[in-house]
Every structure is written in C-alpha cells, then in structure tokens.
C-alpha positions in Angstrom: 87.5 130.3 95.0 85.1 127.8 93.5 81.6 127.5 95.1 79.2 124.6 95.0 75.6 125.0 93.8 72.6 122.9 93.0 69.5 123.4 90.9 66.2 124.3 92.7 64.1 121.9 90.6 63.3 118.8 92.5 64.0 120.5 95.8 61.7 123.5 96.0 58.0 123.0 95.6 54.8 124.5 97.0 53.7 121.0 98.0 56.8 120.6 100.1 56.9 123.8 102.1 57.7 126.2 99.3 60.9 128.3 99.1 61.6 128.5 102.8 61.7 124.8 103.3 63.5 124.2 100.1 66.3 126.7 100.7 66.5 125.4 104.3 67.4 122.0 102.9 69.9 123.4 100.4 71.6 125.5 103.1 71.7 122.5 105.5 73.5 120.4 102.9 76.2 123.1 102.6 75.4 124.8 99.3 75.9 128.5 99.0 74.7 128.9 95.4 71.7 127.7 93.3 70.7 127.4 89.7 67.2 129.0 89.9 64.9 126.9 87.8 62.4 129.4 86.3 61.7 126.7 83.8 59.9 124.8 86.5 57.1 127.3 86.2 56.5 126.5 82.5 57.7 123.0 81.7 59.4 122.2 78.4 57.1 119.1 78.0 54.1 121.3 78.2 55.5 123.9 75.8 56.2 121.2 73.2 52.7 119.8 73.7 51.1 123.3 73.4 49.7 123.1 77.0 50.8 126.5 78.3 49.8 127.5 81.8 49.0 131.1 82.8 52.0 131.8 85.0 53.7 134.2 82.5 50.3 135.8 81.6 50.4 137.7 84.9 51.3 141.3 85.0 55.0 141.9 85.5 54.5 143.5 88.9 52.6 140.4 90.1 55.4 138.1 88.9 58.0 140.3 90.7 55.9 140.2 93.9 55.6 136.4 93.6 59.3 135.9 93.7 59.9 138.4 96.6 59.3 135.5 99.0 62.0 133.4 97.2 64.4 136.4 97.5 63.7 136.7 101.3 64.3 133.0 101.8 67.6 133.1 99.9 68.7 136.1 101.9 67.8 134.4 105.2 69.9 131.3 104.4 72.8 133.2 102.8 72.2 131.7 99.4 72.8 133.4 96.1 71.9 132.3 92.5 74.9 131.6 90.3 72.6 131.2 87.3 69.0 130.9 86.3 67.4 128.5 83.7 64.8 130.2 81.6 61.8 128.2 80.2 62.5 126.5 76.9 62.2 125.9 73.9 62.0 129.5 72.8 61.1 128.5 69.3 58.6 125.7 68.5 58.5 124.7 64.9 55.1 124.7 63.3 53.7 126.7 66.3 54.2 130.4 65.5 51.7 131.3 68.2 53.8 129.6 70.9 57.0 130.9 69.5 55.7 134.4 69.6 54.5 134.0 73.2 57.8 132.6 74.3 59.8 135.3 72.6 57.7 138.3 73.5 56.3 137.4 76.9 58.2 134.5 78.6 61.8 135.4 77.9 61.5 139.2 78.5 59.8 138.6 81.8 62.4 136.0 82.7 65.1 138.6 82.2 63.3 140.9 84.6 63.0 138.1 87.2 66.8 137.5 86.8 67.3 141.2 87.7 65.0 141.0 90.7 66.8 137.8 92.0 70.3 139.3 91.2 71.1 136.4 88.9 74.5 137.0 87.1 73.9 134.5 84.2 70.6 133.4 82.7 70.7 130.2 80.6 68.5 130.5 77.5 68.5 127.7 74.9 69.2 128.9 71.4 66.9 127.8 68.6 67.4 124.4 67.1 67.1 124.7 63.3 70.1 123.1 61.6 68.4 119.8 60.7 65.4 121.4 59.2 66.7 124.7 57.8 70.5 124.4 57.8 73.1 125.9 60.2 73.3 129.2 58.3 69.6 129.9 58.9 69.9 128.7 62.4 72.6 131.2 63.1 70.7 134.0 61.4 67.6 133.5 63.4 69.4 133.2 66.7 71.5 136.2 66.0 68.5 138.3 65.1 66.5 137.4 68.2 69.3 137.6 70.8 70.5 141.0 69.4 67.0 142.2 70.1 67.3 141.3 73.8 70.5 143.4 74.4 68.6 146.7 75.2 66.4 144.9 77.7 69.4 143.2 79.3 71.1 146.6 79.8 67.8 148.1 81.1 67.7 145.3 83.7 71.1 146.1 85.2 73.2 144.2 82.8 71.6 140.8 83.1 73.7 138.4 81.0 72.8 135.4 78.9 74.5 132.0 78.7 73.9 129.6 75.8 74.1 125.8 76.4 75.7 123.1 74.3 72.6 121.2 73.1 71.8 117.9 71.5 68.9 116.8 69.3 67.1 113.6 68.6 66.9 113.0 64.8 65.5 109.7 63.5 65.7 108.2 67.0 69.4 109.0 67.2 71.1 111.6 69.5 73.0 114.1 67.3 74.8 117.4 67.9 72.6 120.4 68.4 73.4 124.1 68.4 76.6 125.0 70.2 77.6 121.3 70.5 80.5 122.1 68.1 82.9 124.3 70.1 83.6 126.5 67.0 79.8 127.1 66.8 79.7 128.1 70.4 82.6 130.4 70.1 80.9 132.1 67.1 77.7 132.8 69.0 79.4 134.2 72.1 82.0 136.3 70.2 79.5 137.6 67.6 76.9 138.7 70.1 79.5 140.2 72.5 80.8 142.2 69.5 77.3 143.4 68.7 76.8 144.4 72.4 80.2 146.1 72.6 80.8 144.3 75.9 80.7 140.9 77.5 77.0 140.1 77.8 76.9 136.5 76.5 78.7 133.4 77.6 78.4 129.6 77.6 77.0 127.2 80.1 78.9 124.0 79.8 76.6 120.9 80.1 78.7 117.8 80.9 75.8 115.4 80.2 75.2 116.8 76.8 78.9 116.5 76.0 78.7 112.9 76.9 75.6 112.2 74.7 77.2 113.6 71.6 80.6 112.0 72.3 82.5 115.3 72.3 86.0 115.3 73.9 85.4 117.2 77.2 88.9 118.6 77.5 89.0 119.8 73.9 85.6 121.5 74.2 86.4 123.2 77.5 89.8 124.5 76.4 88.5 125.8 73.0 85.8 127.8 74.8 88.2 129.0 77.6 87.0 132.0 79.5 83.7 132.1 77.5 82.5 129.4 80.0 80.6 131.3 82.7 78.4 128.5 84.2 78.3 124.7 84.3 75.6 122.0 84.5 77.3 119.0 86.1 75.6 115.6 85.7 76.1 112.4 83.9 74.1 109.7 82.0 74.5 106.3 80.4 75.6 107.9 77.1 72.2 107.1 75.6 69.6 109.3 77.4 69.8 112.7 79.1 69.3 111.2 82.6 70.7 114.1 84.7 72.1 111.8 87.4 74.7 112.6 90.0 78.4 112.1 89.0 79.9 108.6 89.2 76.4 107.0 89.1 77.2 104.9 86.0 80.8 104.0 86.8 81.9 100.4 87.5 84.8 101.3 89.8 87.2 100.4 87.0 85.8 102.4 84.2 83.7 105.6 84.4 80.8 106.6 82.1 81.9 110.2 82.1 85.5 111.3 81.9 85.5 113.5 84.9 89.3 113.8 85.1 89.3 115.4 81.6 86.6 117.9 82.8 88.7 118.7 86.0 91.8 119.3 83.9 89.9 121.4 81.4 88.3 123.6 84.1 91.7 123.9 85.8 93.5 124.9 82.7 91.1 127.6 81.7 91.1 129.0 85.3 87.4 128.5 85.8 86.5 130.3 89.1 82.7 130.2 89.0 80.2 127.9 90.7 80.3 124.1 90.3 76.5 123.7 89.8 74.9 120.3 89.8 71.9 119.8 87.5 70.6 116.6 89.1 66.9 116.9 89.7 65.9 113.4 88.4 68.4 112.0 90.9 66.5 113.9 93.7 63.2 112.6 92.5 64.5 109.0 92.3 64.9 108.7 96.0 62.2 108.4 98.6 61.0 111.7 100.1 62.7 111.0 103.5 66.1 110.7 101.9 66.1 114.0 100.1 68.3 115.7 102.6 70.8 112.8 102.6 70.9 112.9 98.8 71.6 116.6 98.8 74.5 116.1 101.3 75.9 113.4 99.0 75.8 115.7 96.0 77.5 118.5 98.0 80.1 116.0 99.1 80.8 115.2 95.4 81.1 119.0 94.9 83.8 119.2 97.6 85.7 116.4 95.8 85.4 118.3 92.5 86.8 121.4 94.2 89.7 119.5 95.5 90.4 118.0 92.1 90.3 121.3 90.2 91.9 123.6 92.7 94.4 121.1 94.0 96.2 121.0 90.7 96.5 124.8 90.3 
C-alpha cells in the first residue's frame, strides 16, 4: 500500500526545536515517511559559491553520533525514511578542489548516514556535463564515479542510490539535464545495476522537473517502469523550479501540472512506494504559526493522490 511522506527541509531546524519538535509536527499531520534532507547540512547554493561549512569535516563517528538523536525522534513517532537527499552538486566545474571534497568526503559519509538512519534509497544527483563536454563524456564520468561507490554501498548494508531527472539552465533557458530523457535514465540504471550484479540503482521521479522541461509525464513514467523507486512530488509555473504543493498553479479549469497523467503512469507501473512531497518553499512561504496547518493540507493532498492511484487498480 502506498504511504505518504514529506521532506524534512523547511520543517526540522535547530532554531525550531530540532528533530523532536519537527518529527512531532510531521507525525501530527499524519505522515509515516520522510525524505531526509541531508542536503540541508551543506546547501547547494553554498557549494556552488565555494562557501563550504565544516559539517562533513567531522570524524565519521561524530557525524553518526549527531544523527542518533534524529533516529530516536523518528523511532518515537513511528516515522521511517523512504529516501534521503544527499548534498549536491557532486561535481563543480572549474573547482576540482570542491569536486574532490564532495566525491571523497561528503558522498561517502552520506552513504554511511543512510545506513545509520536505515534509508532504503539515497538520492544523489549525477554530474551535469553534456552542454560543456557532450553526453558521451557525461556518461563516462558518471559511470566511473558511481561504479566506485558500489563496494561502499555493499559495506553499508546495501544502501541503494537513486538518480533524479534533472534540468539545466543554459543561456537563461531551462533545458533537459542528465536523466531528463527517459532513455538516458534507463541507460544509467540498467548499466550500473549490471555492473553491480544486482539492483542497487534506481530513479527518483521529480514531477516538477518533468514540468520544466516539458516532458510527457505518462510516457516518462511508463518507459522507466519499475526502475522508479522514489518520487519528488511538487509543481511550478513551468518557468522556475518553485517546489510548491500540487494544484497551486491551477485555475480550476486548467492545471499547470498534468496530475492525472502522473496518477495513471504510477498506477500502470504498479508503483507501491512512498508518495513523497518535496515542498519546502511552500512551507517557508506561510507564517510560522501556520506550519502545522500547511503540513496537514499537504498530507490531505497525499490522501487524494493515494485514492486516485489505488482506486483505479
């Protein structure tokens, strides 16, 4: 049976009671699963700007001890992670020092955190290189790096990795990024699983990214089929990656996102994972006192999604 999840970013913060208060709010709204935002501990904007904090400089034992409190809070409220989002980007062009740090420190330690928190799927963004080096080079570099992670994944109890269908901004235009083409996504998952000799790689379907690059949702979902292991549910105005809650941009007559096609696609491939909402900007847009009401609204949308998907089976 489908479960409903939400990302921790925008909900859990040390300024707002830390993990205990955050997971209490998530539990009270009805959620049983979370997308654990490890990327909140090293922001992508800071990585691009070369302003790295010291969080991942800590010894591995110290990082593990730090997240023990998160694990206790999740256990207390009966919440489990359905996925985790690792910090990104993993490769920063023209900054080999940052790329080295991300690939040799941040990502390996993220995989260990996933094991500690019992995360089934860790979302790691593949490298974006096709518009500067070509798709062939992009595939070669991604394949080389992610193959190197397989022994560590096995060592960490079989932690598994999901790629995400990405977009890029080129010449002030939104264009398809790595895995935005379904055939590209299939190649990555199948090639790496063949290298691993078992299913260790999958796809995280990002509905907002599909919308930005104008991909047909039903076609994308059904081409990937059972390779889809996780989802990021949100929508936008088809111009910017706004990460708002579903139906935010609809007029009542016409919807910005074709949710019916997504329901049909997930139904037809027999998706039975977690319907996870990646809607942190939406959480941040409302006044502090309304956070719990907003969470309940998102959960209610999740219940509607479950009805639409499971009702047609």
